[in-house]
N, C-alpha and C positions, 0 to 999 in steps of 0.2 A: 504494500500500500504506500502511496506517496505521502510524504510528510512535509509540510511547510513550516519552517522555523522563522519567526519574526522576533526581533528584539530591539529594545531601546535601552542602552546602557551608557551612562555618562562617563564612567571611568575607562580611559583608553586601554589600559592593561587588561582589565577584565573583558572588555569588548573584543580585544585581539584573541584572548584565550577562548572565548565563546566561538569566534569564527574558526579558529584552529580545530576545535572539537567538532564542529559541524563538518569541516573538511575531512577530519579523521574518520567520520562515519559515512563518508562517501557522498555527502550532500554537495550540491552545486550552488554557487553563489548566483543569485538572480538580481539582487539589489545589494547596496552596501550593508544593509542589516537584514537580509532575507536569504534563506537557503531553502532548496527543495531537493528531494530525492526519494528513493525507494527505501523504506525501513519497515520491517514487520513490527507488530505490537511490542514484542519483547525488546527489540532494539530501540523503539521509541521510548519505552519506560527507562531503559538503561541510559539513553542520551539525556532524558529529562533529569535523572539523578546526577549525572555527570555535570550538567550545566548548573544545577543547584549548588553542587560542591564548588564549582569554579567561581560562582558569584559570591559565595560566603555571605558576609553581612553587608556587602556593598549594595547600592541602589541598582535595581534592574527590573525590567518588564520584559518577560520572554513568553512567547506563545508558540506552542507546538500544536499544529493543526493537521490531523490526519485527513487525507483527501481520497475518497473512494473514486473509482473509475468514472462513475456518472458525473460527479462534481467536476473532476478533471476535464472531462469531455466538454463541459459547458464553459470552460475558461475562454476569455477573450484577451488576446495579446496584441499589443501595438508596439512594434519595434521600428525605430527610425534613426538613422545616423549612428554615431558612436556614443553610446551611453556611458562610457567610462568604466564599465564593469566587465 
């Protein structure tokens, strides 16, 4: 199942660690603070725990959103020029 990870984290070091963790789980960056990729439910739970550990007591807002195939098929994408990511 696809999983979308979105985050808003003010601390640069924590934000970089979160991005690295997403990459370690094979997710692809789609925006500066957004990753998507295939993760089963077990890996989604594991990643959520990992992200919680990395954040510690720092301020953070992280959303892991599972996307079933029906939802994914309804997506609308607009790509134009170089987005910088």
